[in-house]
C-alpha positions as CSV (number, residue, x, y, z in Angstrom):
1,X,111.3,98.0,9.6
2,X,109.8,100.8,11.8
3,X,109.4,104.4,10.6
4,X,108.6,107.6,12.3
5,X,104.9,108.2,12.7
6,X,103.9,104.6,12.6
7,X,101.4,103.5,15.3
8,X,102.3,100.6,17.5
9,X,100.9,98.6,20.4
10,X,102.8,97.0,23.3
11,X,102.9,93.2,23.3
12,X,105.4,92.8,26.2
13,X,108.2,94.5,27.9
14,X,111.0,93.3,30.2
15,X,111.0,96.6,32.2
16,X,109.7,95.8,35.6
17,X,109.3,99.5,36.6
18,X,107.1,100.7,33.7
19,X,103.4,101.4,34.1
20,X,102.8,100.4,30.4
21,X,100.7,97.3,29.9
22,X,100.1,95.1,26.9
23,X,97.8,96.8,24.4
24,X,99.0,100.3,25.2
25,X,99.4,102.3,22.0
26,X,102.0,104.8,20.9
27,X,103.7,106.5,17.9
28,X,107.2,105.7,16.7
29,X,109.6,108.6,17.1
30,X,112.8,106.8,15.8
31,X,114.7,103.6,15.5
32,X,118.3,103.1,16.3
33,X,119.1,100.0,14.1
34,X,122.5,99.5,15.7
35,X,121.0,99.0,19.2
36,X,117.6,97.8,18.0
37,X,116.1,100.5,20.2
38,X,112.7,101.8,19.2
39,X,111.8,105.2,20.6
40,X,108.1,105.5,21.2
41,X,105.8,108.3,22.4
42,X,103.2,106.3,24.2
43,X,99.6,107.7,24.4
44,X,99.8,107.5,28.2
45,X,102.6,110.1,28.2
46,X,105.5,107.7,28.7
47,X,108.5,107.8,26.4
48,X,109.9,104.4,27.3
49,X,112.0,103.0,24.5
50,X,111.7,99.4,23.4
51,X,114.8,97.3,23.4
52,X,113.9,94.8,20.7
53,X,116.9,92.6,21.2
54,X,116.3,92.4,24.9
55,X,112.8,90.9,24.9
56,X,110.6,93.9,24.4
57,X,107.9,93.3,21.8
58,X,105.5,95.6,19.9
59,X,103.2,95.2,16.9
60,X,102.3,97.6,14.2
61,X,98.7,98.9,14.2
62,X,96.7,99.0,10.9
């Protein structure tokens, strides 16, 4: 599904404490398929992981 090095953009996150906003871009570091946790290095410097089964959404960039 997601692979290391792919570029992604944030669609939505359920984390109320993050400064990330829809449209922010980053690079996939890894995916834990058991937890559906996508680890992303965001261009802003954030390393917030996306919890895909808990409502976080991202999209692949071309």
